[in-house]
VMD Tcl script that draws the C-alpha trace (Angstrom):
set ca {
  {0.03 0.00 -0.03}
  {1.52 3.34 -0.95}
  {1.81 6.31 1.36}
  {-0.85 8.22 -0.52}
  {-3.26 5.39 -0.25}
  {-2.55 5.14 3.49}
  {-3.04 8.93 3.87}
  {-6.37 8.76 2.09}
  {-7.36 5.85 4.31}
  {-6.37 7.83 7.39}
  {-8.38 10.83 6.22}
  {-11.49 8.65 5.68}
  {-11.19 6.90 9.09}
  {-14.16 7.95 11.23}
  {-11.91 7.70 14.32}
  {-9.95 10.71 13.07}
  {-13.13 12.76 12.75}
  {-14.23 12.93 16.35}
  {-12.88 14.17 19.69}
  {-10.65 17.04 20.62}
  {-7.79 15.51 18.53}
  {-10.10 14.89 15.60}
  {-9.86 16.68 12.20}
  {-12.85 19.06 12.73}
  {-11.51 20.41 16.02}
  {-8.00 20.78 14.60}
  {-9.43 22.69 11.63}
  {-11.37 24.94 14.00}
  {-8.17 25.55 16.02}
  {-6.25 26.35 12.89}
  {-8.84 28.75 11.55}
  {-9.29 30.46 14.87}
  {-5.60 31.35 15.37}
  {-5.28 32.31 11.67}
  {-8.41 34.59 11.75}
  {-7.50 36.27 15.07}
  {-3.98 36.99 13.75}
  {-5.07 38.39 10.42}
  {-7.71 40.58 12.03}
  {-5.27 41.92 14.59}
  {-2.68 42.62 11.94}
  {-5.26 44.37 9.74}
  {-6.39 46.58 12.74}
  {-2.81 47.83 12.98}
  {-1.54 47.74 9.43}
  {-4.52 49.17 7.53}
  {-4.92 52.44 9.47}
  {-1.12 53.00 9.41}
  {-0.97 52.20 5.62}
  {-3.91 54.56 4.95}
  {-2.23 57.37 6.86}
  {1.13 56.93 5.16}
  {-0.40 56.55 1.71}
  {-2.49 59.63 2.11}
  {0.16 61.87 3.62}
  {3.23 60.43 1.85}
  {5.05 60.53 5.15}
  {6.86 57.46 6.50}
  {7.41 55.64 3.27}
  {10.82 54.51 4.41}
  {9.15 52.85 7.41}
  {6.91 50.82 5.15}
  {9.69 49.65 2.93}
  {11.96 48.76 5.83}
  {9.19 46.84 7.70}
  {8.24 45.00 4.53}
  {11.82 43.92 3.78}
  {12.57 42.96 7.40}
  {9.27 41.04 7.69}
  {10.09 39.01 4.64}
  {13.69 38.43 5.61}
  {13.11 37.03 9.11}
  {11.69 33.46 9.00}
  {8.52 32.88 11.04}
  {10.24 29.93 12.71}
  {12.92 32.34 14.04}
  {10.26 34.72 15.32}
  {8.59 31.88 17.02}
  {11.87 30.95 18.73}
  {12.17 34.57 19.97}
  {8.58 34.79 21.06}
  {8.59 31.56 23.04}
  {10.86 32.66 25.95}
  {9.16 36.06 25.95}
  {5.73 34.41 26.37}
  {7.04 32.13 29.10}
  {8.62 35.12 30.94}
  {5.35 37.01 30.84}
  {3.45 33.95 31.99}
  {1.44 33.84 28.72}
  {2.02 30.15 28.38}
  {2.76 28.05 25.37}
  {0.61 27.43 22.23}
  {-1.46 30.45 21.32}
  {0.68 33.55 22.18}
  {4.04 32.51 20.73}
  {2.24 31.43 17.58}
  {0.23 34.67 17.46}
  {3.36 36.78 17.77}
  {5.05 34.87 14.91}
  {2.05 34.91 12.66}
  {1.28 38.50 13.45}
  {4.85 39.58 12.29}
  {4.21 37.59 9.12}
  {0.88 39.20 8.38}
  {1.81 42.83 8.88}
  {4.09 43.47 5.86}
  {1.74 42.46 3.01}
  {-1.20 44.32 4.55}
  {0.73 47.44 5.38}
  {2.55 47.56 2.00}
  {-0.54 47.03 -0.14}
  {-2.65 49.51 1.82}
  {0.09 52.14 1.41}
  {0.56 51.35 -2.29}
  {-3.16 51.34 -2.98}
  {-3.81 54.68 -1.45}
  {-0.65 56.31 -2.88}
  {-1.50 55.02 -6.28}
  {-4.84 56.85 -6.53}
  {-4.75 59.37 -9.39}
  {-3.54 62.78 -8.05}
  {-5.88 64.57 -10.38}
  {-8.83 62.89 -8.74}
  {-7.62 63.89 -5.32}
  {-7.12 67.48 -6.40}
  {-10.63 67.55 -7.99}
  {-12.11 66.29 -4.72}
  {-10.18 68.81 -2.79}
  {-11.37 71.54 -5.20}
  {-14.98 70.51 -4.49}
  {-14.41 71.41 -0.88}
  {-13.80 67.95 0.49}
  {-11.67 67.76 3.64}
  {-8.67 65.41 3.78}
  {-10.52 62.97 5.95}
  {-13.42 62.84 3.36}
  {-11.07 62.38 0.52}
  {-9.44 59.51 2.27}
  {-12.70 57.82 3.31}
  {-14.91 58.52 0.25}
  {-12.35 58.46 -2.56}
  {-8.93 56.88 -1.81}
  {-10.14 53.97 0.36}
  {-12.82 53.05 -2.20}
  {-10.32 53.15 -5.17}
  {-7.54 51.39 -3.16}
  {-9.84 48.67 -1.73}
  {-8.88 45.98 -4.40}
  {-5.20 46.52 -3.79}
  {-5.78 46.44 0.09}
  {-7.72 43.17 -0.35}
  {-4.82 41.62 -2.25}
  {-2.65 42.33 0.79}
  {-5.15 40.76 3.15}
  {-5.49 37.77 0.75}
  {-1.81 37.28 0.66}
  {-1.45 37.63 4.46}
  {-4.42 35.22 5.07}
  {-2.99 32.42 2.90}
  {0.54 32.91 4.30}
  {-0.82 32.83 7.88}
  {-2.94 29.66 7.24}
  {0.09 27.85 5.69}
  {2.40 28.85 8.49}
  {0.05 28.31 11.39}
  {1.28 24.67 11.49}
  {4.17 25.98 13.63}
  {1.72 26.21 16.50}
  {2.28 22.50 17.03}
  {5.92 23.11 17.85}
  {5.02 25.06 20.89}
  {2.36 22.77 22.27}
  {-0.43 24.52 20.23}
  {-3.25 23.01 18.28}
  {-4.25 23.27 14.69}
  {-3.54 21.01 11.67}
  {0.19 21.05 12.35}
  {-0.55 18.80 15.25}
  {-1.02 15.88 12.80}
  {2.29 16.57 11.07}
  {4.35 16.98 14.26}
  {2.77 14.03 15.99}
  {3.16 11.97 12.83}
  {6.90 12.63 12.79}
  {7.16 11.72 16.52}
  {5.68 8.28 15.90}
  {6.97 7.86 12.28}
  {3.40 7.72 10.94}
  {3.76 8.75 7.34}
  {-0.01 8.47 6.62}
  {-0.78 10.97 9.38}
  {2.03 13.34 8.20}
  {0.83 13.29 4.62}
  {-2.82 13.49 5.71}
  {-2.06 16.56 7.82}
  {-0.22 18.17 5.00}
  {-3.13 17.58 2.67}
  {-5.52 19.20 5.06}
  {-3.25 22.27 5.39}
  {-3.00 22.61 1.66}
  {-6.75 22.22 1.26}
  {-7.41 24.89 3.94}
  {-4.94 27.21 2.24}
  {-6.66 26.70 -1.14}
  {-10.11 27.36 0.47}
  {-8.68 30.54 1.99}
  {-7.39 31.67 -1.33}
  {-10.71 31.06 -3.04}
  {-12.69 32.75 -0.24}
  {-10.45 35.80 -0.10}
  {-10.50 35.99 -3.86}
  {-14.28 36.26 -3.81}
  {-14.13 39.01 -1.11}
  {-11.53 40.78 -3.30}
  {-13.91 40.86 -6.21}
  {-16.65 42.28 -4.10}
  {-14.28 45.07 -2.96}
  {-13.67 46.21 -6.56}
  {-15.35 49.61 -7.27}
  {-18.48 49.23 -9.36}
  {-18.73 51.21 -12.47}
  {-21.98 52.25 -14.20}
  {-22.53 52.23 -17.95}
  {-25.76 54.15 -17.70}
}
mol new
graphics top color blue
foreach p $ca { graphics top sphere $p radius 0.5 }
foreach p [lrange $ca 0 end-1] q [lrange $ca 1 end] { graphics top cylinder $p $q radius 0.2 }
display resetview
């Protein structure tokens, strides 16, 4: 029996679909940490990106954070976050993983938000200003709407990266689908390892498709009337 066949058999085994260690609960844990992380990153990165894109100030900060965020591996951030979480009595599992994934999610959201707003046609901005609109109105009613598709690309990228990387939670006694992979390595169960990898890939694909649909909804609608 091939490893692929064994993995499919493992995935179809009813035993693996019940209990706290079952697939549904692990999927829930994986989605929970990923969703919380992306939302928290968006709450910080989007307002900052909007401000920088609108004012043009702090561009160097965006570029630097983006480059640093892409250069440092999430595994290294997790290793740095673990002793900090222990020192602050935050425990294992959630918080070290959250810190590592948060650092991963910030760069694409911040960069795309800044680029989206900064890329709005200056003539449109000047026309809005000439109509008497205040800067806050220009940002809210014009720049944010036109930049929404680019911002959503950043959220989409961050979401997929976070879902794919959230498997690291298992390394610090956390839950999620990475639990199947890490536990599989511990007992040399190739079927469980491959099964866990398939689940992570499937969840990442579903995230990509879902965020792609949201991205389409965010595109400004044009009227031909």
